[in-house]
C-alpha positions as semicolon CSV with decimal commas, in nm:
position;residue;x (nm);y (nm);z (nm)
1;M;1,292;-0,540;1,020
2;V;0,948;-0,559;0,863
3;V;0,835;-0,268;0,642
4;I;0,520;-0,172;0,460
5;R;0,616;-0,050;0,110
6;L;0,526;-0,044;-0,251
7;A;0,614;-0,323;-0,505
8;R;0,598;-0,205;-0,864
9;G;0,411;-0,390;-1,133
10;G;0,244;-0,307;-1,458
11;A;0,390;-0,220;-1,799
12;K;0,632;0,048;-1,900
13;G;0,449;0,382;-1,884
14;R;0,154;0,218;-1,697
15;P;0,273;0,173;-1,337
16;F;0,085;-0,029;-1,080
17;F;0,189;-0,075;-0,717
18;N;0,104;-0,344;-0,471
19;I;0,124;-0,234;-0,105
20;V;0,306;-0,516;0,068
21;V;0,442;-0,615;0,407
22;A;0,797;-0,740;0,355
23;D;1,132;-0,803;0,516
24;S;1,350;-0,494;0,462
25;R;1,632;-0,714;0,330
26;E;1,422;-0,845;0,038
27;R;1,430;-0,684;-0,305
28;R;1,167;-0,413;-0,386
29;D;0,965;-0,646;-0,609
30;G;1,077;-0,968;-0,445
31;R;0,932;-1,189;-0,185
32;F;0,677;-1,044;0,061
33;I;0,484;-1,161;0,366
34;E;0,136;-1,020;0,283
35;R;-0,030;-0,796;0,022
36;V;-0,240;-0,542;0,202
37;G;-0,362;-0,329;-0,091
38;F;-0,281;-0,164;-0,419
39;Y;-0,220;0,182;-0,565
40;N;-0,295;0,265;-0,929
41;P;-0,159;0,621;-1,006
42;V;-0,298;0,622;-1,361
43;A;-0,654;0,506;-1,271
44;A;-0,909;0,660;-1,506
45;G;-1,285;0,662;-1,515
46;G;-1,444;0,401;-1,304
47;E;-1,118;0,227;-1,202
48;Q;-1,033;0,221;-0,834
49;G;-0,706;0,404;-0,771
50;L;-0,637;0,304;-0,408
51;R;-0,744;0,018;-0,190
52;I;-0,586;-0,060;0,149
53;A;-0,691;-0,305;0,414
54;L;-0,648;-0,068;0,707
55;D;-0,714;-0,339;0,966
56;R;-0,419;-0,542;0,833
57;V;-0,196;-0,237;0,826
58;T;-0,289;-0,161;1,184
59;H;-0,212;-0,522;1,274
60;W;0,134;-0,512;1,117
61;A;0,209;-0,167;1,269
62;G;0,122;-0,315;1,609
63;L;0,381;-0,583;1,550
64;G;0,645;-0,313;1,476
65;A;0,632;-0,277;1,100
66;K;0,732;0,069;0,965
67;A;0,564;0,220;0,664
68;S;0,761;0,398;0,397
69;P;0,698;0,774;0,350
70;T;0,498;0,711;0,028
71;V;0,286;0,444;0,197
72;E;0,230;0,682;0,492
73;R;0,091;0,941;0,251
74;L;-0,136;0,683;0,086
75;L;-0,256;0,565;0,429
76;D;-0,348;0,921;0,516
77;Q;-0,551;0,945;0,192
78;A;-0,729;0,614;0,266
79;R;-0,811;0,713;0,622
80;K;-0,958;1,045;0,503
81;A;-1,164;0,864;0,246
82;V;-1,299;0,622;0,509
83;A;-1,376;0,915;0,745
84;G;-1,544;1,112;0,466
85;A;-1,765;0,815;0,372
86;A;-1,864;0,757;0,733
87;A;-1,966;1,118;0,791
């Protein structure tokens, strides 16, 4: 099964997460199919905290990929930001 989940990076105490499409049998930080965005929970100042290619997520969801609960929450945030910017 294909899943959309977070892959951790960054240093100890400074987490950084890539949002990736991966086979569910692969390790959390292992091989992935495609990187569709990133999440930086400790973004400060002018740094961007969240970027997601919503078109690619929609593509993979159409092919049957399931998003993890945390990624679902981040997708909701990204969709609200896009809707707020368009209004």
